[in-house]
N, CA, C and O atoms as a printed pandas DataFrame, in Angstrom:
     atom_number atom_name residue_name chain_id  residue_number  x_coord  y_coord  z_coord
0              1         N          MET        A               1    0.843   -1.150    0.000
1              2        CA          MET        A               1    0.000    0.000    0.000
2              3         C          MET        A               1    0.898    1.226    0.000
3              4         O          MET        A               1    1.728    1.409    0.891
4              5         N          SER        A               2    0.730    2.008   -0.950
5              6        CA          SER        A               2    1.581    3.194   -1.082
6              7         C          SER        A               2    0.985    4.344   -0.288
7              8         O          SER        A               2   -0.162    4.288    0.155
8              9         N          SER        A               3    1.776    5.374   -0.119
9             10        CA          SER        A               3    1.320    6.536    0.642
10            11         C          SER        A               3    0.208    7.272   -0.110
11            12         O          SER        A               3   -0.639    7.919    0.506
12            13         N          GLU        A               4    0.213    7.170   -1.436
13            14        CA          GLU        A               4   -0.844    7.809   -2.233
14            15         C          GLU        A               4   -2.186    7.147   -1.957
15            16         O          GLU        A               4   -3.191    7.841   -1.806
16            17         N          ASN        A               5   -2.225    5.840   -1.889
17            18        CA          ASN        A               5   -3.460    5.108   -1.587
18            19         C          ASN        A               5   -3.932    5.415   -0.162
19            20         O          ASN        A               5   -5.127    5.575    0.086
20            21         N          PHE        A               6   -2.990    5.494    0.755
21            22        CA          PHE        A               6   -3.330    5.789    2.141
22            23         C          PHE        A               6   -3.911    7.190    2.276
23            24         O          PHE        A               6   -4.849    7.416    3.041
24            25         N          ARG        A               7   -3.344    8.123    1.525
25            26        CA          ARG        A               7   -3.814    9.510    1.543
26            27         C          ARG        A               7   -5.243    9.597    0.985
27            28         O          ARG        A               7   -6.028   10.431    1.436
28            29         N          GLN        A               8   -5.578    8.764    0.029
29            30        CA          GLN        A               8   -6.919    8.776   -0.539
30            31         C          GLN        A               8   -7.937    8.162    0.432
31            32         O          GLN        A               8   -9.117    8.513    0.406
32            33         N          LEU        A               9   -7.476    7.254    1.280
33            34        CA          LEU        A               9   -8.378    6.580    2.223
34            35         C          LEU        A               9   -8.537    7.349    3.544
35            36         O          LEU        A               9   -9.406    7.008    4.346
36            37         N          LYS        A              10   -7.722    8.367    3.780
37            38        CA          LYS        A              10   -7.805    9.126    5.036
38            39         C          LYS        A              10   -9.188    9.728    5.265
39            40         O          LYS        A              10   -9.703    9.598    6.376
40            41         N          PRO        A              11   -9.812   10.365    4.308
41            42        CA          PRO        A              11  -11.166   10.910    4.550
42            43         C          PRO        A              11  -12.179    9.816    4.876
43            44         O          PRO        A              11  -13.059   10.008    5.714
44            45         N          PHE        A              12  -12.052    8.678    4.216
45            46        CA          PHE        A              12  -12.947    7.560    4.499
46            47         C          PHE        A              12  -12.796    7.084    5.936
47            48         O          PHE        A              12  -13.796    6.868    6.620
48            49         N          PHE        A              13  -11.560    6.917    6.406
49            50        CA          PHE        A              13  -11.305    6.489    7.786
50            51         C          PHE        A              13  -11.801    7.542    8.790
51            52         O          PHE        A              13  -12.327    7.199    9.849
52            53         N          SER        A              14  -11.628    8.803    8.450
53            54        CA          SER        A              14  -12.087    9.870    9.341
54            55         C          SER        A              14  -13.611    9.835    9.483
55            56         O          SER        A              14  -14.139    9.925   10.592
56            57         N          ILE        A              15  -14.303    9.707    8.367
57            58        CA          ILE        A              15  -15.768    9.635    8.405
58            59         C          ILE        A              15  -16.218    8.370    9.130
59            60         O          ILE        A              15  -17.182    8.411    9.894
60            61         N          LEU        A              16  -15.535    7.249    8.904
61            62        CA          LEU        A              16  -15.841    5.989    9.589
62            63         C          LEU        A              16  -15.657    6.145   11.102
63            64         O          LEU        A              16  -16.481    5.663   11.879
64            65         N          LEU        A              17  -14.586    6.813   11.521
65            66        CA          LEU        A              17  -14.330    7.054   12.946
66            67         C          LEU        A              17  -15.416    7.947   13.549
67            68         O          LEU        A              17  -15.882    7.680   14.656
68            69         N          ILE        A              18  -15.819    8.986   12.850
69            70        CA          ILE        A              18  -16.855    9.896   13.340
70            71         C          ILE        A              18  -18.195    9.175   13.465
71            72         O          ILE        A              18  -18.899    9.326   14.463
72            73         N          ILE        A              19  -18.535    8.399   12.455
73            74        CA          ILE        A              19  -19.809    7.669   12.473
74            75         C          ILE        A              19  -19.822    6.630   13.598
75            76         O          ILE        A              19  -20.815    6.511   14.316
76            77         N          SER        A              20  -18.745    5.889   13.754
77            78        CA          SER        A              20  -18.694    4.882   14.817
78            79         C          SER        A              20  -18.749    5.541   16.201
79            80         O          SER        A              20  -19.352    4.993   17.124
80            81         N          THR        A              21  -18.121    6.718   16.348
81            82        CA          THR        A              21  -18.193    7.440   17.614
82            83         C          THR        A              21  -19.622    7.872   17.908
83            84         O          THR        A              21  -20.088    7.756   19.042
84            85         N          LEU        A              22  -20.317    8.368   16.894
85            86        CA          LEU        A              22  -21.712    8.779   17.077
86            87         C          LEU        A              22  -22.606    7.583   17.427
87            88         O          LEU        A              22  -23.479    7.682   18.289
88            89         N          PHE        A              23  -22.378    6.452   16.747
89            90        CA          PHE        A              23  -23.141    5.248   17.082
90            91         C          PHE        A              23  -22.864    4.817   18.525
91            92         O          PHE        A              23  -23.784    4.418   19.240
92            93         N          ALA        A              24  -21.623    4.894   18.947
93            94        CA          ALA        A              24  -21.275    4.525   20.325
94            95         C          ALA        A              24  -21.962    5.444   21.327
95            96         O          ALA        A              24  -22.444    4.981   22.361
96            97         N          ILE        A              25  -22.011    6.727   21.036
97            98        CA          ILE        A              25  -22.672    7.686   21.930
98            99         C          ILE        A              25  -24.167    7.380   22.024
99           100         O          ILE        A              25  -24.738    7.382   23.114
100          101         N          VAL        A              26  -24.799    7.117   20.869
101          102        CA          VAL        A              26  -26.231    6.789   20.863
102          103         C          VAL        A              26  -26.482    5.498   21.641
103          104         O          VAL        A              26  -27.434    5.408   22.416
104          105         N          PHE        A              27  -25.628    4.505   21.431
105          106        CA          PHE        A              27  -25.775    3.234   22.144
106          107         C          PHE        A              27  -25.652    3.434   23.653
107          108         O          PHE        A              27  -26.435    2.874   24.420
108          109         N          LEU        A              28  -24.677    4.228   24.078
109          110        CA          LEU        A              28  -24.488    4.469   25.514
110          111         C          LEU        A              28  -25.676    5.224   26.109
111          112         O          LEU        A              28  -26.076    4.945   27.239
112          113         N          GLN        A              29  -26.238    6.165   25.373
113          114        CA          GLN        A              29  -27.415    6.886   25.864
114          115         C          GLN        A              29  -28.622    5.956   25.988
115          116         O          GLN        A              29  -29.398    6.055   26.938
116          117         N          MET        A              30  -28.769    5.049   25.015
117          118        CA          MET        A              30  -29.861    4.074   25.099
118          119         C          MET        A              30  -29.677    3.143   26.295
119          120         O          MET        A              30  -30.637    2.829   26.998
120          121         N          GLU        A              31  -28.451    2.710   26.519
121          122        CA          GLU        A              31  -28.162    1.849   27.673
122          123         C          GLU        A              31  -28.430    2.581   28.985
123          124         O          GLU        A              31  -28.955    1.999   29.934
124          125         N          GLU        A              32  -28.068    3.846   29.030
125          126        CA          GLU        A              32  -28.305    4.646   30.236
126          127         C          GLU        A              32  -29.803    4.748   30.514
127          128         O          GLU        A              32  -30.235    4.604   31.658
128          129         N          ARG        A              33  -30.585    4.994   29.483
129          130        CA          ARG        A              33  -32.031    5.083   29.652
130          131         C          ARG        A              33  -32.614    3.739   30.075
131          132         O          ARG        A              33  -33.482    3.683   30.947
132          133         N          ARG        A              34  -32.140    2.657   29.462
133          134        CA          ARG        A              34  -32.625    1.318   29.822
134          135         C          ARG        A              34  -32.309    1.005   31.271
135          136         O          ARG        A              34  -33.155    0.471   31.988
136          137         N          MET        A              35  -31.106    1.330   31.710
137          138        CA          MET        A              35  -30.711    1.091   33.099
138          139         C          MET        A              35  -31.541    1.962   34.045
139          140         O          MET        A              35  -31.887    1.530   35.144
140          141         N          GLY        A              36  -31.856    3.172   33.623
141          142        CA          GLY        A              36  -32.705    4.044   34.429
142          143         C          GLY        A              36  -34.089    3.450   34.632
143          144         O          GLY        A              36  -34.636    3.503   35.733
144          145         N          TYR        A              37  -34.659    2.880   33.566
145          146        CA          TYR        A              37  -35.957    2.220   33.686
146          147         C          TYR        A              37  -35.872    1.004   34.603
147          148         O          TYR        A              37  -36.795    0.743   35.375
148          149         N          SER        A              38  -34.780    0.266   34.523
149          150        CA          SER        A              38  -34.606   -0.898   35.406
150          151         C          SER        A              38  -34.533   -0.460   36.860
151          152         O          SER        A              38  -35.140   -1.077   37.735
152          153         N          VAL        A              39  -33.789    0.606   37.112
153          154        CA          VAL        A              39  -33.678    1.116   38.485
154          155         C          VAL        A              39  -35.037    1.608   38.971
155          156         O          VAL        A              39  -35.403    1.367   40.121
156          157         N          LEU        A              40  -35.783    2.288   38.121
157          158        CA          LEU        A              40  -37.109    2.770   38.486
158          159         C          LEU        A              40  -38.037    1.608   38.828
159          160         O          LEU        A              40  -38.772    1.662   39.814
160          161         N          LYS        A              41  -37.999    0.563   38.011
161          162        CA          LYS        A              41  -38.834   -0.608   38.249
162          163         C          LYS        A              41  -38.464   -1.277   39.572
163          164         O          LYS        A              41  -39.344   -1.651   40.347
164          165         N          LEU        A              42  -37.166   -1.429   39.832
165          166        CA          LEU        A              42  -36.727   -2.045   41.079
166          167         C          LEU        A              42  -37.075   -1.187   42.288
167          168         O          LEU        A              42  -37.407   -1.718   43.347
168          169         N          THR        A              43  -37.004    0.126   42.143
169          170        CA          THR        A              43  -37.368    1.024   43.241
170          171         C          THR        A              43  -38.852    0.897   43.573
171          172         O          THR        A              43  -39.228    0.841   44.744
172          173         N          ARG        A              44  -39.687    0.852   42.548
173          174        CA          ARG        A              44  -41.129    0.666   42.777
174          175         C          ARG        A              44  -41.404   -0.676   43.446
175          176         O          ARG        A              44  -42.210   -0.762   44.372
176          177         N          GLU        A              45  -40.738   -1.708   42.977
177          178        CA          GLU        A              45  -40.920   -3.039   43.564
178          179         C          GLU        A              45  -40.472   -3.051   45.023
179          180         O          GLU        A              45  -41.131   -3.653   45.872
180          181         N          TYR        A              46  -39.358   -2.390   45.314
181          182        CA          TYR        A              46  -38.845   -2.310   46.689
182          183         C          TYR        A              46  -39.841   -1.588   47.599
183          184         O          TYR        A              46  -40.098   -2.031   48.718
184          185         N          LYS        A              47  -40.398   -0.480   47.118
185          186        CA          LYS        A              47  -41.383    0.251   47.918
186          187         C          LYS        A              47  -42.629   -0.585   48.151
187          188         O          LYS        A              47  -43.219   -0.542   49.231
188          189         N          LYS        A              48  -43.030   -1.346   47.137
189          190        CA          LYS        A              48  -44.201   -2.212   47.270
190          191         C          LYS        A              48  -43.953   -3.301   48.309
191          192         O          LYS        A              48  -44.830   -3.604   49.117
192          193         N          VAL        A              49  -42.763   -3.886   48.286
193          194        CA          VAL        A              49  -42.418   -4.932   49.260
194          195         C          VAL        A              49  -42.362   -4.344   50.671
195          196         O          VAL        A              49  -42.819   -4.977   51.623
196          197         N          LEU        A              50  -41.807   -3.146   50.811
197          198        CA          LEU        A              50  -41.775   -2.500   52.130
198          199         C          LEU        A              50  -43.188   -2.234   52.644
199          200         O          LEU        A              50  -43.457   -2.418   53.831
200          201         N          GLU        A              51  -44.082   -1.808   51.774
201          202        CA          GLU        A              51  -45.461   -1.551   52.176
202          203         C          GLU        A              51  -46.149   -2.849   52.593
203          204         O          GLU        A              51  -46.879   -2.873   53.584
204          205         N          GLU        A              52  -45.921   -3.931   51.841
205          206        CA          GLU        A              52  -46.498   -5.230   52.204
206          207         C          GLU        A              52  -45.958   -5.696   53.549
207          208         O          GLU        A              52  -46.702   -6.232   54.370
208          209         N          LYS        A              53  -44.672   -5.493   53.772
209          210        CA          LYS        A              53  -44.070   -5.878   55.053
210          211         C          LYS        A              53  -44.702   -5.092   56.200
211          212         O          LYS        A              53  -45.004   -5.660   57.250
212          213         N          ARG        A              54  -44.902   -3.789   56.004
213          214        CA          ARG        A              54  -45.501   -2.956   57.040
214          215         C          ARG        A              54  -46.929   -3.407   57.334
215          216         O          ARG        A              54  -47.332   -3.471   58.496
216          217         N          VAL        A              55  -47.693   -3.719   56.290
217          218        CA          VAL        A              55  -49.075   -4.181   56.478
218          219         C          VAL        A              55  -49.099   -5.512   57.227
219          220         O          VAL        A              55  -49.937   -5.713   58.106
220          221         N          LYS        A              56  -48.198   -6.406   56.889
221          222        CA          LYS        A              56  -48.150   -7.706   57.571
222          223         C          LYS        A              56  -47.725   -7.564   59.025
223          224         O          LYS        A              56  -48.237   -8.276   59.889
224          225         N          GLU        A              57  -46.791   -6.648   59.310
225          226        CA          GLU        A              57  -46.393   -6.419   60.695
226          227         C          GLU        A              57  -47.558   -5.862   61.508
227          228         O          GLU        A              57  -47.752   -6.242   62.663
228          229         N          ILE        A              58  -48.326   -4.967   60.909
229          230        CA          ILE        A              58  -49.483   -4.408   61.606
230          231         C          ILE        A              58  -50.530   -5.488   61.854
231          232         O          ILE        A              58  -51.101   -5.559   62.942
232          233         N          SER        A              59  -50.785   -6.324   60.859
233          234        CA          SER        A              59  -51.781   -7.391   61.048
234          235         C          SER        A              59  -51.295   -8.408   62.075
235          236         O          SER        A              59  -52.102   -8.940   62.837
236          237         N          LEU        A              60  -49.998   -8.689   62.112
237          238        CA          LEU        A              60  -49.459   -9.598   63.131
238          239         C          LEU        A              60  -49.614   -8.995   64.517
239          240         O          LEU        A              60  -49.959   -9.698   65.467
240          241         N          ALA        A              61  -49.362   -7.700   64.638
241          242        CA          ALA        A              61  -49.524   -7.040   65.936
242          243         C          ALA        A              61  -50.978   -7.072   66.381
243          244         O          ALA        A              61  -51.260   -7.241   67.567
244          245         N          LYS        A              62  -51.908   -6.910   65.437
245          246        CA          LYS        A              62  -53.330   -6.968   65.788
246          247         C          LYS        A              62  -53.737   -8.374   66.215
247          248         O          LYS        A              62  -54.495   -8.547   67.170
248          249         N          ILE        A              63  -53.230   -9.368   65.504
249          250        CA          ILE        A              63  -53.613  -10.755   65.791
250          251         C          ILE        A              63  -53.046  -11.214   67.132
251          252         O          ILE        A              63  -53.712  -11.944   67.865
252          253         N          THR        A              64  -51.846  -10.803   67.453
253          254        CA          THR        A              64  -51.175  -11.312   68.654
254          255         C          THR        A              64  -51.291  -10.370   69.850
255          256         O          THR        A              64  -50.523  -10.512   70.802
256          257         N          ARG        A              65  -52.209   -9.427   69.840
257          258        CA          ARG        A              65  -52.344   -8.565   71.007
258          259         C          ARG        A              65  -52.894   -9.384   72.169
259          260         O          ARG        A              65  -53.707  -10.285   71.960
260          261         N          PRO        A              66  -52.466   -9.087   73.374
261          262        CA          PRO        A              66  -52.811   -9.927   74.543
262          263         C          PRO        A              66  -54.311  -10.074   74.782
263          264         O          PRO        A              66  -54.762  -11.158   75.150
264          265         N          GLN        A              67  -55.092   -9.019   74.586
265          266        CA          GLN        A              67  -56.527   -9.128   74.845
266          267         C          GLN        A              67  -57.187  -10.132   73.909
267          268         O          GLN        A              67  -58.037  -10.915   74.333
268          269         N          LEU        A              68  -56.800  -10.111   72.648
269          270        CA          LEU        A              68  -57.376  -11.041   71.685
270          271         C          LEU        A              68  -56.957  -12.479   72.005
271          272         O          LEU        A              68  -57.779  -13.394   71.947
272          273         N          LEU        A              69  -55.691  -12.674   72.340
273          274        CA          LEU        A              69  -55.230  -14.018   72.692
274          275         C          LEU        A              69  -55.941  -14.536   73.938
275          276         O          LEU        A              69  -56.304  -15.710   73.996
276          277         N          ASP        A              70  -56.142  -13.680   74.928
277          278        CA          ASP        A              70  -56.838  -14.073   76.147
278          279         C          ASP        A              70  -58.281  -14.451   75.829
279          280         O          ASP        A              70  -58.792  -15.456   76.325
280          281         N          HIS        A              71  -58.930  -13.641   75.003
281          282        CA          HIS        A              71  -60.308  -13.922   74.616
282          283         C          HIS        A              71  -60.404  -15.243   73.843
283          284         O          HIS        A              71  -61.298  -16.050   74.098
284          285         N          MET        A              72  -59.490  -15.457   72.907
285          286        CA          MET        A              72  -59.495  -16.709   72.125
286          287         C          MET        A              72  -59.247  -17.911   73.024
287          288         O          MET        A              72  -59.861  -18.962   72.840
288          289         N          ALA        A              73  -58.342  -17.762   74.002
289          290        CA          ALA        A              73  -58.044  -18.875   74.901
290          291         C          ALA        A              73  -59.266  -19.224   75.745
291          292         O          ALA        A              73  -59.525  -20.399   76.003
292          293         N          GLN        A              74  -60.005  -18.229   76.167
293          294        CA          GLN        A              74  -61.183  -18.490   76.989
294          295         C          GLN        A              74  -62.341  -19.034   76.161
295          296         O          GLN        A              74  -63.095  -19.879   76.643
296          297         N          GLN        A              75  -62.496  -18.563   74.923
297          298        CA          GLN        A              75  -63.625  -18.979   74.100
298          299         C          GLN        A              75  -63.391  -20.322   73.408
299          300         O          GLN        A              75  -64.232  -21.217   73.493
300          301         N          LYS        A              76  -62.271  -20.465   72.733
301          302        CA          LYS        A              76  -62.027  -21.681   71.939
302          303         C          LYS        A              76  -61.487  -22.839   72.772
303          304         O          LYS        A              76  -61.878  -23.988   72.570
304          305         N          PHE        A              77  -60.591  -22.536   73.707
305          306        CA          PHE        A              77  -59.947  -23.601   74.464
306          307         C          PHE        A              77  -60.487  -23.722   75.881
307          308         O          PHE        A              77  -59.960  -24.503   76.673
308          309         N          THR        A              78  -61.507  -22.982   76.212
309          310        CA          THR        A              78  -62.148  -22.954   77.525
310          311         C          THR        A              78  -61.139  -22.855   78.658
311          312         O          THR        A              78  -61.263  -23.551   79.666
312          313         N          LEU        A              79  -60.164  -22.014   78.504
313          314        CA          LEU        A              79  -59.189  -21.766   79.564
314          315         C          LEU        A              79  -59.743  -20.697   80.492
315          316         O          LEU        A              79  -60.538  -19.850   80.085
316          317         N          LYS        A              80  -59.309  -20.750   81.750
317          318        CA          LYS        A              80  -59.768  -19.780   82.737
318          319         C          LYS        A              80  -58.589  -18.953   83.208
319          320         O          LYS        A              80  -57.431  -19.341   83.054
320          321         N          LYS        A              81  -58.910  -17.796   83.789
321          322        CA          LYS        A              81  -57.856  -16.933   84.312
322          323         C          LYS        A              81  -57.184  -17.610   85.490
323          324         O          LYS        A              81  -57.803  -18.382   86.222
324          325         N          VAL        A              82  -55.904  -17.307   85.662
325          326        CA          VAL        A              82  -55.121  -17.870   86.752
326          327         C          VAL        A              82  -55.523  -17.204   88.056
327          328         O          VAL        A              82  -55.724  -15.991   88.120
328          329         N          GLN        A              83  -55.635  -18.013   89.081
329          330        CA          GLN        A              83  -55.909  -17.468   90.406
330          331         C          GLN        A              83  -54.622  -17.515   91.217
331          332         O          GLN        A              83  -53.712  -18.288   90.915
332          333         N          ALA        A              84  -54.558  -16.688   92.240
333          334        CA          ALA        A              84  -53.325  -16.555   93.021
334          335         C          ALA        A              84  -52.920  -17.862   93.697
335          336         O          ALA        A              84  -51.728  -18.143   93.818
336          337         N          ASN        A              85  -53.877  -18.657   94.133
337          338        CA          ASN        A              85  -53.523  -19.911   94.828
338          339         C          ASN        A              85  -53.079  -21.002   93.857
339          340         O          ASN        A              85  -52.653  -22.069   94.298
340          341         N          GLN        A              86  -53.166  -20.764   92.554
341          342        CA          GLN        A              86  -52.730  -21.757   91.576
342          343         C          GLN        A              86  -51.274  -21.575   91.166
343          344         O          GLN        A              86  -50.710  -22.445   90.502
344          345         N          ILE        A              87  -50.669  -20.484   91.540
345          346        CA          ILE        A              87  -49.306  -20.187   91.133
346          347         C          ILE        A              87  -48.334  -20.920   92.039
347          348         O          ILE        A              87  -48.437  -20.839   93.263
348          349         N          ILE        A              88  -47.401  -21.624   91.449
349          350        CA          ILE        A              88  -46.373  -22.346   92.191
350          351         C          ILE        A              88  -45.058  -21.620   91.983
351          352         O          ILE        A              88  -44.623  -21.422   90.848
352          353         N          HIS        A              89  -44.427  -21.222   93.077
353          354        CA          HIS        A              89  -43.144  -20.531   93.000
354          355         C          HIS        A              89  -42.039  -21.526   93.325
355          356         O          HIS        A              89  -42.050  -22.161   94.379
356          357         N          LEU        A              90  -41.098  -21.652   92.420
357          358        CA          LEU        A              90  -39.952  -22.515   92.641
358          359         C          LEU        A              90  -38.774  -21.633   92.998
359          360         O          LEU        A              90  -38.343  -20.803   92.198
360          361         N          THR        A              91  -38.256  -21.815   94.196
361          362        CA          THR        A              91  -37.117  -21.011   94.618
362          363         C          THR        A              91  -35.966  -21.939   94.954
363          364         O          THR        A              91  -36.157  -23.095   95.332
364          365         N          GLY        A              92  -34.779  -21.406   94.805
365          366        CA          GLY        A              92  -33.589  -22.194   95.118
366          367         C          GLY        A              92  -33.225  -22.028   96.576
367          368         O          GLY        A              92  -33.825  -22.670   97.438
368          369         N          VAL        A              93  -32.264  -21.191   96.867
369          370        CA          VAL        A              93  -31.760  -20.962   98.205
370          371         C          VAL        A              93  -32.467  -19.783   98.860
371          372         O          VAL        A              93  -32.287  -19.542  100.054
372          373         N          GLU        A              94  -33.248  -19.063   98.117
373          374        CA          GLU        A              94  -33.904  -17.870   98.625
374          375         C          GLU        A              94  -34.951  -18.222   99.672
375          376         O          GLU        A              94  -35.276  -19.389   99.889
376          377         N          ALA        A              95  -35.463  -17.191  100.309
377          378        CA          ALA        A              95  -36.467  -17.370  101.346
378          379         C          ALA        A              95  -37.735  -17.948  100.741
379          380         O          ALA        A              95  -38.018  -17.716   99.566
380          381         N          PRO        A              96  -38.499  -18.692  101.516
381          382        CA          PRO        A              96  -39.740  -19.275  100.981
382          383         C          PRO        A              96  -40.744  -18.188  100.627
383          384         O          PRO        A              96  -40.723  -17.082  101.168
384          385         N          VAL        A              97  -41.607  -18.538   99.717
385          386        CA          VAL        A              97  -42.607  -17.596   99.234
386          387         C          VAL        A              97  -43.884  -17.785  100.031
387          388         O          VAL        A              97  -44.353  -18.903  100.247
388          389         N          LYS        A              98  -44.426  -16.665  100.457
389          390        CA          LYS        A              98  -45.685  -16.695  101.180
390          391         C          LYS        A              98  -46.820  -16.595  100.170
391          392         O          LYS        A              98  -46.908  -15.621   99.422
392          393         N          VAL        A              99  -47.690  -17.606  100.150
393          394        CA          VAL        A              99  -48.801  -17.610   99.208
394          395         C          VAL        A              99  -50.073  -17.281   99.969
395          396         O          VAL        A              99  -50.441  -17.972  100.919
396          397         N          ASP        A             100  -50.722  -16.245   99.551
397          398        CA          ASP        A             100  -51.970  -15.818  100.156
398          399         C          ASP        A             100  -53.031  -15.833   99.072
399          400         O          ASP        A             100  -52.710  -15.623   97.902
400          401         N          GLU        A             101  -54.283  -16.073   99.425
401          402        CA          GLU        A             101  -55.317  -16.101   98.400
402          403         C          GLU        A             101  -55.599  -14.721   97.827
403          404         O          GLU        A             101  -56.040  -14.616   96.683
404          405         N          LYS        A             102  -55.361  -13.676   98.577
405          406        CA          LYS        A             102  -55.617  -12.318   98.098
406          407         C          LYS        A             102  -54.446  -11.740   97.316
407          408         O          LYS        A             102  -54.645  -11.000   96.352
408          409         N          ALA        A             103  -53.225  -12.076   97.728
409          410        CA          ALA        A             103  -52.051  -11.483   97.077
410          411         C          ALA        A             103  -50.918  -12.489   97.040
411          412         O          ALA        A             103  -50.853  -13.395   97.871
412          413         N          VAL        A             104  -50.034  -12.328   96.083
413          414        CA          VAL        A             104  -48.847  -13.160   95.964
414          415         C          VAL        A             104  -47.649  -12.274   96.238
415          416         O          VAL        A             104  -47.534  -11.190   95.666
416          417         N          VAL        A             105  -46.736  -12.733   97.124
417          418        CA          VAL        A             105  -45.572  -11.936   97.479
418          419         C          VAL        A             105  -44.366  -12.503   96.767
419          420         O          VAL        A             105  -44.095  -13.701   96.852
420          421         N          ASN        A             106  -43.652  -11.668   96.079
421          422        CA          ASN        A             106  -42.439  -12.058   95.379
422          423         C          ASN        A             106  -41.275  -11.943   96.352
423          424         O          ASN        A             106  -41.081  -10.864   96.912
424          425         N          PRO        A             107  -40.484  -12.996   96.588
425          426        CA          PRO        A             107  -39.411  -12.930   97.584
426          427         C          PRO        A             107  -38.253  -12.023   97.178
427          428         O          PRO        A             107  -37.460  -11.617   98.027
428          429         N          VAL        A             108  -38.147  -11.703   95.891
429          430        CA          VAL        A             108  -37.013  -10.893   95.446
430          431         C          VAL        A             108  -37.205   -9.430   95.817
431          432         O          VAL        A             108  -36.297   -8.816   96.378
432          433         N          ASN        A             109  -38.371   -8.857   95.514
433          434        CA          ASN        A             109  -38.554   -7.436   95.790
434          435         C          ASN        A             109  -39.710   -7.169   96.747
435          436         O          ASN        A             109  -40.065   -6.007   96.946
436          437         N          LYS        A             110  -40.306   -8.185   97.341
437          438        CA          LYS        A             110  -41.342   -8.075   98.363
438          439         C          LYS        A             110  -42.520   -7.203   97.920
439          440         O          LYS        A             110  -43.012   -6.380   98.692
440          441         N          VAL        A             111  -42.957   -7.383   96.708
441          442        CA          VAL        A             111  -44.075   -6.609   96.189
442          443         C          VAL        A             111  -45.285   -7.535   96.109
443          444         O          VAL        A             111  -45.204   -8.639   95.570
444          445         N          ALA        A             112  -46.382   -7.079   96.640
445          446        CA          ALA        A             112  -47.609   -7.869   96.589
446          447         C          ALA        A             112  -48.306   -7.638   95.253
447          448         O          ALA        A             112  -48.398   -6.505   94.780
448          449         N          LYS        A             113  -48.789   -8.706   94.656
449          450        CA          LYS        A             113  -49.492   -8.587   93.395
450          451         C          LYS        A             113  -50.945   -9.004   93.618
451          452         O          LYS        A             113  -51.227   -9.974   94.321
452          453         N          LYS        A             114  -51.843   -8.266   93.015
453          454        CA          LYS        A             114  -53.269   -8.598   93.101
454          455         C          LYS        A             114  -53.554   -9.773   92.172
455          456         O          LYS        A             114  -52.653  -10.276   91.500
456          457         N          ASP        A             115  -54.795  -10.200   92.139
457          458        CA          ASP        A             115  -55.185  -11.312   91.272
458          459         C          ASP        A             115  -54.759  -11.036   89.843
459          460         O          ASP        A             115  -54.952   -9.941   89.316
460          461         N          LEU        A             116  -54.184  -12.041   89.237
461          462        CA          LEU        A             116  -53.710  -11.873   87.860
462          463         C          LEU        A             116  -54.806  -12.061   86.881
463          464         O          LEU        A             116  -54.582  -11.956   85.675
């Protein structure tokens, strides 16, 4: 290939380089937009999952609240409330526990508790 042939092909190579650069720029812009849509979709999905999690946590808190559990235990399983004379205190080396029908005394802090 002589220098004369190379000189004739220089404009062709220059135009080819410019066109390929423009195609690369367009391709990168399309990829950027596509990635933006993917991020948007994932962000929406993430927010939806967080909302579902919050709703489920609220429903779990409603289902497991103590009043509802107590009511269900009394209605479905015919359980009764604990009375003070039914409580058995197991102590190790500590002082014995005084059991009274009206109140239960805790040997650790000596606080009387009413019927549970």
